[in-house]
Each structure stands twice: as C-alpha cells, then as structure tokens.
C-alpha positions, 0 to 999 in steps of 0.5 A: 478186819481188812474191810474195816481198815479199808473203810477207815482209809477211805474215810481218812482220804476223804477227810484229807481231800475235804480239808485240803479243799477248804485250805485251798478255798482259804487261799483263794479267799486270801487273794480276794481279801488282799485285792479288795484291800487295794494291795494290788492297785497300790503295787501297780501304782508304784511303777510307771504306767508302762510297767504297771503289769510288772508292779501287779505281778510283784504285788501278787507275789508279795500278797500271796507269799504269806498266804502260801506259807500259811497254807503249807503249815495248814496242810502239814497240820491236817496231815499230822492230825489225820496221820497222813504219811508222805514224802517231803523233800525237806525231810530228805534234805534235813536227814542228808544234812544231819548225816553230813554233819555227823560224818564231818564231826567223826572226821574231826574227832578222828583227826584230833585223836591222831 
C-alpha cells in the first residue's frame, strides 16, 4: 500500500512541477506581450533621456505587478486542486491577527463586566 501511495505522491509532485512551470512560462509570455505592446517604450519615454533607465524599470514594475498577482493566484489554485500542503506567511499572519482580536475582545468584555 505504501508503494501505491509513494507513486501517487511522485505523480502529484510531477503534476505540480509541470503546472508551476506552465505558470512561469505564462509569466514570461505576459512580459513579452507587454513589451510587444510598447508598454516599456512608453514608460521610458515619459522621463527625460538621461533617466530613461528609471522609466524602463518603473515600466517593468507596472507591467509585471498584475502578472505576478495572476501567477500567485494560479499557483494557489493549482495547489488547491492537487491538495498540496505548504506553509504560507499570510496564513500565519491571519491566524495571529485573529488571535490578537479575540484577546482584545475578551479583555474588552472583561472590562465591561467589572
């Protein structure tokens, strides 16, 4: 039974790696489409010639921000579909905030009862 489980885990990992690789290829494609649309040239032309590099950097940041957001959502979706379990800093932060809020509410109720 462990042999079947091990084979299933290997298959799941392979599917996850393939899906993440496809997502990364999509991210690269996002960059090239943005470049071909002239977004980077437009951003560089907004600043004087001596600061064109800074404009290009800003253009790359603006172009890639939605791409990275979509890529992160895609990765979460793939991990959900393949039941991949991992550690996320956001989850720990949200749990910590919920704990702090519960403590604050308990203290507030305690003060109201006194």
